[in-house]
C-alpha positions as CSV (number, residue, x, y, z in Angstrom):
1,M,90.0,2.2,-53.4
2,T,90.4,-0.6,-51.0
3,D,88.0,-1.6,-48.2
4,D,90.2,0.0,-45.5
5,T,90.5,3.4,-47.3
6,P,88.1,6.0,-45.9
7,L,85.7,7.7,-48.3
8,P,86.5,11.3,-49.3
9,P,84.5,14.0,-47.6
10,A,82.5,14.7,-50.7
11,A,81.4,11.1,-51.0
12,Q,80.5,11.0,-47.3
13,R,78.3,14.1,-47.7
14,A,76.6,12.6,-50.8
15,L,75.8,9.4,-48.9
16,A,74.4,11.4,-46.0
17,E,72.3,13.5,-48.3
18,A,70.9,10.4,-50.1
19,E,70.1,8.8,-46.7
20,A,68.3,12.0,-45.6
21,R,66.3,12.0,-48.9
22,R,65.3,8.4,-48.4
23,K,64.1,9.0,-44.9
24,A,62.1,12.1,-46.0
25,A,60.5,10.5,-49.0
26,R,56.8,9.5,-48.7
27,P,55.8,6.1,-50.0
28,L,53.8,6.1,-53.2
29,D,50.1,5.9,-52.9
30,L,49.4,3.5,-55.7
31,P,46.3,1.3,-56.1
32,P,46.9,-2.4,-55.9
33,E,47.6,-4.2,-59.2
34,R,44.7,-6.1,-60.7
35,D,45.1,-9.2,-62.9
36,G,48.9,-9.0,-62.6
37,R,51.3,-11.8,-63.3
38,P,52.1,-14.1,-60.4
39,G,55.7,-14.4,-59.1
40,P,58.6,-12.0,-59.0
41,E,58.4,-8.7,-60.8
42,P,59.6,-9.4,-64.3
43,V,61.1,-5.9,-64.9
44,R,63.1,-6.1,-61.7
45,F,64.6,-9.4,-62.7
46,G,65.2,-8.5,-66.3
47,D,63.1,-11.1,-68.2
48,Y,59.4,-11.9,-68.7
49,E,58.0,-15.4,-69.0
50,L,54.7,-15.9,-70.7
51,K,53.3,-19.4,-71.4
52,G,56.8,-20.9,-71.2
53,R,58.5,-18.4,-73.5
54,A,61.1,-16.2,-71.9
55,I,61.3,-12.7,-73.3
56,D,64.5,-10.8,-72.5
57,F,64.3,-7.0,-72.0
């Protein structure tokens, strides 16, 4: 598909349903992390650095 091609109706419905689910979802009620690592979340960025050693997931 190119950028100027409209999405099929099924894809448009799926996107609308996903958006409705995101709006209806409640945020997680988790306690704050204690003694966590500083900096960006390692799992989110795909690697973990500990004392200068990078560990790749």
